[in-house]
N, C-alpha and C positions, 0 to 999 in steps of 0.2 A: 570733406574728409574721404580718403580712399577706403575701399573695402578692407584692405589689409590692416589699416590702422584701426578700423572698427573691430576687426577680429582680434587684434592684439589687445585692444582695450578690454574686450570681453574676457580674454584669457587672464589678463592681469587682475581683474576685479571679480570675476566669477558671477554666479547668480546672486541677485539680491531679492529678498522676498519681503512682502509686507505682512507683519504679524499683528495680532491684536492681543490685548491683555498683557500679562506678564508683569514682573516687578523686580526691580534691582534692590536686593536685600543687602544692607550694609551692617555687618556684625563684627565685633571684636573676636579674636581668637582664630582667625583664618590661617591656614598653613602656608609657610613660605615654600620656595621652590627646592630648598635643600632636602636631600634624601640621605637619611642616616641608616646604617646597617645595624640591626639589633644583634646582640650576642647570641651564640648558639645555645638553645635550651637543653635541659637535661631530659625533658619529656615533651611529647606533643599530644594534644587533645583534639582530635579531628571530629567535629560534629557530623553526624550522619544526616542532618537536615539543614538545608539552607533555604533561601527565599523561594527558589524554583525547584530544588532537587530534594529527593528523599532516597538516600543510598541504602535501600533495604535488602539488597542482595549481597550478602557478605561473601567475599572471595578468599578469605584467609581464615586460619584457625588460631585459637588462643594459644599463645606461646610460640607461634611461628616466627622465624626470623625473615625479614624482608629487606630488599634493597631499595634504594631511592628510585622512584619511578614505577615500582610494582603496583598493581591494581589491588586495592584493599576492599573495595565494594563497588557496586554499580546501581544505577537508578533504572530499574526495568521499565518504568513508564516514560522515560526520556531518552530513548534510543540507546540505552545501556551506557550512558555517559559515566565515566569512571571517577572514583575517588582515589587519587594516587598518593603513595607514600612519599612525603617530601624528603625524608632522610631514611637511611638504613636503621633498622632497630628491631626490637622484639614486640610483637603484637599482644595487647591485653584487651580482650573483648568484654570482660565482666567487671572490670575495675570501676568504670563510670558508665551508667546507662545513657544511651543516646549518642555515644561517641566511641571511636576507635582510639585507643591510647597506644602510643609508641614509646617504649622504654629503651634504655641502653643505646641512646642515639649515637650514631657514627656517621661522619661525613665521608661516605665512600663514593666511588665513581657512579654517576647516574646510569640507570639501566632502563632502556625502552622496552616495556613489557608488551611486545607485539607478537601476535600469533602468526607464525610464518605460513602455516597451512591456510589460515583464514585469508591472509594477504595474497597468497597464490590464487585462491578461489576468486577473490575480488578482482585481481588483475586480469584473470581469464574472462570474467563476466563484464567488467566495466573499463578495463584498461588503466592507463596511468592516472587519469583524473579520479577514478575510484580509489586507487591506492592513496592518493593525497588526502582524500576526504576521510578514509579509514584512519590514517595517521593523525589527522586533526582530532578525531574523536578519541582514539586510543591514548594519545599523548596529552590529553587534557586541554587542548586549545579550543575545542568546539564549545565548551561551556561559556566562552566569552561572546558567543553569538546570540542574537535576539531576533524574534519576529517583531518587526517594527510596530505592528498594530496591536499585538497581544502581549508582547514581552516574553512570550514563551520561547523555549528552545526550538529552533527550526529544524526541519528534516535535513540531516547531513547529506542525503542523496537527492534532495529536491533541487529544483532550478528556480532561482529568484528572478524577478523582473529587474531588480537593481539591488545594489548594496550601498547602504549609507554608512560612511566611516566618519565618526565624530572625534575631533581632537579637542573638543571643548567640554568642560564639566562645570555646570553652572549652579548646581545645588550647593548652598553654603556648607562648608566644612568637608566636602568630598574631595578625593584625590584629584589634583589638577592635571590637565592634559600636558601642559608644558613640563611639569615635573616628570611625567612618564617618558616624555620624549628626550629629556635632557641627556646629551651625550649618546643618544641611540637613534639619531635621525637616519643613519644608513640602514640600521636594522628595520626601521619603519618603512623605508623605501622598498627594501627587499620583501617585506611582508605584503605591501601593496601589489608588488609584481606577482607574488605567489597567489594572492587573492584573484588577481586578474586571470591567472592560468586556470582557475576553476570555472571560469565563465566562457561563454561563446561570444555573444555580442552585447550582453547586458552591461550597462554603465556602472561605474563606481562614482558616487557623489562624496566628495571630501569636504567636510564641514570645518571651516576655519573661523576664527574670531574676526569681526569686521573692525580691525584696529591696525594702526601702523606701528610696528615694533620691529626691532632687529631680528628677533627670533621668528616672528610670523612671516617676515619677508624671506628669511632663510628657508622656511618650509615651502613657501610658494615657489621659490627659485628651484628647489630640489625636484618638485613635481611638474615643473613647467613643460618638460618634454613628454609627459605621459598624456597622449591624446585621449586615452580611454578614461582618464580621471577628470571629472567636472567639479570644479570648486564651488562651494556654496558659502558665502560670507554671511554671518549672523551677528547681531548685536549681543553684547554681554548682558543679556537680560534673561532671567530665569522665567519659564523653562523652555526657551527657544531651541535648546539642544535635544529636546525630547524626540525620539525617533518617529512616533506616530504623527506629531505635528509636522515634522520635516517631510514625511512621506506624503501627507495631504497637500502641503504647500508645493511639493514638486510634481503633483498630479499623478502620483503612483497609487492608483485606486486598489482597494482590496480585491475587486473582481478581476483584476489583471494578473493575479498571482502574488506569491509571497514577496515581501521586501525584507532583506536581512539588514540588521543593524549591528555594528561592531565599533567599539571604542578604541582609543589609542592602545591600551594594554592588550586588546584582542589581536590587533595587527602585529604587535611585537610577539605575541604567542604563536601566531601563524608562522612568522619567520623562524622562530625557534624550533617549532615542530617539523616544518617542511625543509628548511635549509640545513639545520643541524641534526635533525631526527632525535631531539632531546625532549624529555617530558617537561611540561610547564608547571613547575612546582614553586616558583617564587612569585611574590606579589609586592607591589609598591602601593601602600595605602596611606591615607592621611590620619594623623592623630591631632585633633583640633577641638576647638570649643573654648569657652571662657573658664573651664575647669582644668585646663592644661597650662603648665608653666612655660613651655616653649613649643607652640604648635609647629608641626613639621610633617614631612613625609618619612615613612620608614620602610625599609626593605625587609620583609619577613616571609614566612611560609604559612600555608594553611595549618591550623592546629597550634599555632604559637600561643603560649599561655597568656591569657588576658591579665592575670595577676602580675606577671613580669612587666607588662606595659604600664599598668597602674603604678607600680613601684617606681618606674622610671620617669613617668610624665605627669601624674596627677599631683597637683600642688597641695590641695587640702580637701579632705572629705568633709561632709558627705557630698557625693556627686552622683549623677545619673549617667550611665554609659549607654550609648545608643549605637546600634549597628547600622551605619549609614549616615545620611544628613539629617538635619533637624526637621525637614518637611516630610520626608518619606521613610525615614529610618525606623527601626524597631528596637524597643528597649531590650537590653541584654539582661536576662535573668541570672540569678546566682548559679543556676544549674549549668550555664554555658561557661565552660572553662577555657576554650580555645577559639581562635579565629576560624570562621567557616570559609569554605572554598570560594564563595562569591563576594566576600567582604571587600568594599572599596574604601572604607574609612570608619574610624571610631570617633564619635562625637561625645565629648564629656562636658556636661553642664552642671553648675552648682545647684544643689537642691534649695528651693525657697524655704528658708527656715521659719519665717514669720509671715502670717497673713496680713496683707495690707488692708486696713479698714478704709472703706470708701476709696479704694485705689483708683477707680475709674474717674473720680472727681478731682484727683490731684493734677497739678499743672503739667507734669511730665516733661520737664526740660531735657532730661536725658533719655527719653523714650521716642522711638520713631513710630509713626502712625500713618497708615495709608490714607486715612480720612483727614489728615492735617488738623485734627481737633486738639492736639496737645500744644503746649507752648513751644515745643521743639520745632514746630513749623516755621518759627521765626529764625531758626538757626540755618546755617549752611549745612550741606551734607556731612554727616558724622557717623562713626561706627558705634553701634549700640552694644552694650554689655548685656548679653542674653542669659536668662536662667530658666529653670523649669516652671516658673510661675506663669509664663506666657501672658503676662499682664492681666491676670484676673481669672475668675471662675465663670462657668457657663451660665447663660441667662437666655430667656426666650428671644426668638428672632425679632428684630425691629424693622425688617424690610428696608434696610439701608441701600441695598443693591451693590454694595462694594464687591461682593463675591462675583457678581455678574460682570462688573467692570473689569475685574482683574483676570477672569477666566480666559486662558489661551485657546480653549476649545469652543468658545462661543455659546456655552449653555448657561442656564440660570439655576445655580445651586440652591438659592434660597427658595425658589418655587418648587424644586424637586424635594427639598426638605419638608415643605408643607404637605406635598402629596404623600410622602412617606409617613408623616406624622398621622395622616388620616387613612393609612393603608390603601392608598389609591395607586397600586403598582402599575396598572395599565397607563394611567396618566403620566407617571414618572417615566415610563418607557417612551411614550410619545414625546416627552420633553428632551429626548435624546441623551438619556443617562449613559448610553453606550459610548458616547464621544469623550467622556471624562478620561483624562490622561493621568489622573491620580497624582498630580503635582503637589497638592496640599496648600496651594496659595489661598483657596477659599477659606480654609480653616485658619490660616495665618492672619488674614486681614479682618476676619469676622469680629466686630466689637462685642458680640454676645458670646464669643469663644465656643461656638458650636463646632463639634468635630464633623464638619461637612464632608471632608475627604473620606472618612471611614463609612459614613452613611451612604455615599455614592458607591463605594466599593461593595458594600453589603447589598445594595440595591441591584447592582449589576449581576451579582451571584444569584439573587432571588429571581430576577427576571429570566436568567438563563435556565435555572432549575424549573421554573414554570413552563418555559418553552419545551424543555426536555420531557416533562410530564405530558404535555399536549401531544408531542410527537409519539411518545409511547402509547398513549390512548388511541391515536389515529391508527397506528400499526396494529393495535389490538382489535380495533373495529374492522380494519381491512381483513385481518386474519379470520375473524368471526364470519364476515361476509363471504370470504372465500370458502370456508368450511360449509356454510349454509348452501352455497351454490353447488358444491360437490355433492352434498347429501341430496339435493333436489334432482340433480342429474342422474344419480343412482336410482 
């Protein structure tokens, strides 16, 4: 085989990587590719808190009339990322605590709330690239970016060693990448070009599903001429689309600098902000789960009333609404009235009305199980109807090692659980708790139904707090030593 043929084969198929762990979860109620546009609401309820952001710096006054795209609030701890007004309306700050309410909604022309003086200063200091990054931040596109290892918002003025762009969304019930790309492939290509213009020589890794389909082939053909894009093909197994796992597999170590992660909707937002200079105020999210009568994707805006979504799609109460997927999502409380700015999907599950007596001993013909201990192991693959019962109540760890087998990070959750139970935080740290990607598979497959994911999240925070206390104590001791030395010299 000639060298050119080898090179062409590499371009056709991209990187293939060996993963460990992971699980292909088959559930009923998954959304189809169709995107429906929700009717315009009478009011918007924009939460001031989302998973990563706290918009504590309010930029408007009660009763003030704003235009679509105006800045309502900022997060001072996250590079002043803004909360934008999705529609024109009147601001109400005291109506509902923890959110900005917009009344008298009007669909007027979008307005880019850009400070011209600030823009001139940035252009003088940083040139055209600085202006682009300022627009991404001000127009709401930067909130779609992630630090691949921490999940935090990266520094908009920083320089990454690489950008990972994922078109794949593998957590059950979350918005699918192909639904986001549907009829917007040209916008996606423009967004990739705009991303590349922010870089010097750093590569962009484009994550694609390792499947043969008309749509996947269309995407590959569109980016074939982009020499600066390196394709990465992954199996459709959760959570192989996780940015931190991909960064490790690609050899992008933390010590070499930050790695940016951005999904399909983020690339489309980049195109909108930099090509059209328009604010990013629309979202395509999934409405899915076994509590939904017709699972699909919907086009809405942040602040859209959750009550309206329930009236349109929930088949029969009582149900539990989750912001996100079933493995990493957070339960929506009654105090949350609108969709937050980071929402990627709403999962609706029927509440378990009756407790199953000795449920673990039943044959489980309609239940999937990682351990193949149910009668369903004799069936072919099937889609399970999931509810909030999660197949039973919590029991002590039985050391089955299923969580270790399924963990994509290669750690031992059951061992860490035992360390934490005995308050052995140092041993938990040595077991590499920091490598946990918080995918939730350990909790999902655990036959004892221990919430291992939350335990690992809490452990990481405790370890970090302990390290911070040690650092502060070291600084205090150094300061005392310095003062003692000065007094001795005097």
